C-alpha positions in Angstrom: -4.4 -8.9 19.5 -3.4 -5.5 18.5 0.1 -5.5 17.0 3.2 -3.8 17.9 1.8 -0.8 15.7 1.6 3.1 16.0 -1.4 5.1 14.6 -1.0 8.4 13.1 -4.0 10.5 13.4 -4.9 13.8 11.9 -7.1 15.8 9.5 -10.1 13.5 8.5 -10.1 15.3 5.4 -7.4 13.6 4.2 -9.1 10.4 4.3 -11.5 11.6 1.8 -8.9 12.7 -0.3 -7.6 9.1 -0.8 -10.9 7.3 -0.8 -12.2 9.3 -4.5 -12.3 5.6 -6.0 -13.8 4.1 -2.8 -11.1 2.0 -1.8 -9.3 3.4 0.9 -5.4 3.2 0.8 -3.6 3.6 4.1 0.3 4.1 3.9 3.0 1.9 6.2 6.1 1.1 6.9 8.0 -1.9 8.8 11.5 -0.8 10.6 13.3 -3.0 12.5 10.5 -5.0 13.4 7.7 -2.1 14.4 5.2 -1.3 12.1 4.0 2.7 11.6 0.5 3.1 10.0 0.5 6.4 8.7 -3.2 7.4 8.8 -4.9 10.4 7.8 -1.9 12.5 7.1 0.2 13.9 4.4 3.6 13.8 6.5 5.1 12.3 9.5 8.1 12.1 11.5 9.4 8.7 12.7 11.9 10.5 15.2 12.5 7.0 17.0 13.7 5.9 13.2 15.1 9.3 11.9 12.7 8.9 9.4 10.2 11.1 7.7 7.2 10.1 5.2 6.2 12.1 2.8 2.5 11.4 0.8 1.1 13.0 -1.9 -1.6 11.4 -4.4 -1.9 11.8 -8.2 -5.3 11.7 -10.6 -3.5 10.3 -13.5 -6.7 9.0 -15.2 -10.8 9.6 -14.6 -10.1 5.6 -13.3 -6.9 5.6 -11.7 -5.6 6.9 -8.6 -1.7 7.1 -7.6 -0.3 7.0 -3.8 3.6 8.3 -3.9 4.9 7.7 -0.9 8.7 9.4 -0.2 10.9 8.0 2.3 14.0 9.9 4.1 16.7 9.2 5.8 17.8 11.9 8.5 20.6 9.0 9.9 24.2 8.5 8.8 23.7 5.4 7.8 21.6 3.3 5.4 18.7 2.1 6.5 18.4 -1.1 5.4 15.4 -3.8 4.9 12.9 -1.4 4.9 9.2 -1.9 4.2 6.7 0.1 2.4 3.3 -1.1 3.2 0.0 -0.5 1.4 -3.5 -1.8 3.0 -6.8 -1.3 0.4 -10.0 -2.0 1.7 -13.8 -0.6 1.0 -14.4 2.6 3.3 -17.5 0.6 4.1 -17.3 -3.1 4.7 -19.2 -4.8 1.9 -20.0 -8.4 2.3 -20.3 -9.1 -1.3 -16.4 -8.9 -1.7 -14.6 -11.0 -3.3 -10.6 -10.1 -3.2 -7.5 -12.1 -4.5 -4.3 -12.1 -5.4 -3.4 -12.5 -9.4 -0.4 -14.3 -9.6 -0.6 -14.5 -13.1 -0.6 -10.5 -13.1 0.7 -9.9 -10.4 -1.9 -7.7 -9.0 -4.3 -7.8 -6.5 -8.0 -7.4 -7.1 -11.3 -6.1 -5.2 -14.6 -7.2 -7.1 -17.8 -6.3 -6.0 -21.4 -7.0 -7.7 -20.9 -3.0 -9.4 -17.2 -2.7 -9.8 -13.7 -4.1 -9.9 -10.8 -2.6 -8.2 -7.0 -3.7 -9.3 -4.3 -2.8 -6.9 -0.7 -2.5 -7.2 2.6 -1.2 -6.3 6.3 -0.4 -7.5 9.5 1.1 -6.3 13.5 0.7 -7.1 13.2 -2.9 -5.7 9.8 -4.0 -6.8 6.9 -5.7 -4.9 8.3 -8.6 -2.6 4.9 -9.7 -0.7 1.2 -9.4 -1.6 -1.4 -11.0 0.9 -5.4 -10.3 1.5 -7.2 -10.7 4.9 -10.7 -10.5 6.1 -11.3 -7.4 7.5 -11.6 -8.5 11.3 -7.2 -8.7 10.6 -7.1 -5.2 10.6 -4.2 -3.9 12.5 -3.8 -7.2 14.1 -1.3 -9.7 14.1 -2.8 -12.4 12.1 -1.2 -10.3 9.1 1.7 -11.1 9.8 3.5 -14.7 9.8 6.8 -13.5 11.5 6.2 -9.5 12.4 9.9 -9.4 13.6 10.8 -10.0 9.9 8.7 -7.8 8.4 7.1 -11.9 6.5 3.0 -11.2 5.8 1.0 -14.1 6.4 0.2 -15.2 2.6 -3.5 -15.6 1.5 -4.6 -16.0 -1.7 -8.4 -15.4 -1.7 -11.6 -14.3 0.7 -14.6 -13.8 0.8 -16.6 -11.2 2.0 -15.2 -7.9 4.0 -11.6 -7.6 3.7 -8.4 -5.7 3.3 -5.6 -6.2 1.1 -1.5 -5.3 1.7 1.6 -5.1 -0.7 4.8 -4.7 0.7 7.6 -3.2 -1.0 11.1 -3.3 -0.2 13.2 -0.3 0.2 16.7 0.7 1.0 17.5 4.1 1.9 20.9 6.1 1.7 22.1 8.6 4.3 20.4 11.8 4.2 19.0 10.6 1.0 15.1 10.0 0.0 13.9 7.1 -1.9 10.3 6.6 -3.6 7.4 4.1 -3.5 4.2 4.3 -5.2 0.7 2.4 -5.2 -1.9 2.6 -7.6 -6.0 1.8 -7.7 -7.7 1.2 -10.9 -11.4 0.6 -10.9 -13.7 -0.2 -13.9 -16.1 -2.8 -14.8 -14.4 -5.4 -15.9 -10.9 -7.2 -15.2 -9.6 -7.1 -18.9 -9.8 -3.4 -18.9 -7.9 -2.7 -15.8 -5.2 -5.1 -16.6 -4.8 -3.2 -20.2 -4.2 0.1 -18.4 -2.6 -1.6 -15.6 0.4 -2.7 -18.5 0.4 0.7 -20.2 1.0 2.1 -16.5 3.7 -0.1 -16.3 5.7 0.5 -19.2 5.5 4.3 -19.2 9.3 4.7 -18.0 7.8 8.3 -16.8 5.0 7.2 -15.0 7.9 5.5 -12.8 10.8 7.7 -11.6 12.2 5.7 -9.4 15.4 7.9 -8.2 16.6 7.5 -5.0 
């Protein structure tokens, strides 16, 4: 069943920009029980919520892609309990894929026969939820344990074509902008990806989380 979500489709060229590492990152935002997946677009105004979203991408490393999402509150009141969502999937469905949540590193891994991908996210409030699901769950209610509360259904691992989702909590003050990030690191071995992820997290310049 399709969820109460709103799909924002624009220029196909943007999808190619988001998928340099063979993993496509689709940002979304959850507000008051509704999910707005932002596909193939760099900027969108969600008029009914008084929220605008701007997306930009940086190539921070030859093996690393960072997606920055800026959420602006145009209302005169604070928008509390906003959730940024980052969905990751291979451009082409891969049957040899194994995807799992690593509780030790607090990241998600997408493994194939030829490559390993580490996905992570961050904001002022940090990652609150992460889960993986079969590819067939894409944009369906099955990713939620309670969509009205913004609670993702937790699943630690899946084999075959799959998606991963990270949820980042956010509170946006009136007439201000808050930021969230998600990054993908690719390589041949998990150990190298973990070292690069840790180094990135320790670099305070990498996360200007001011509001």
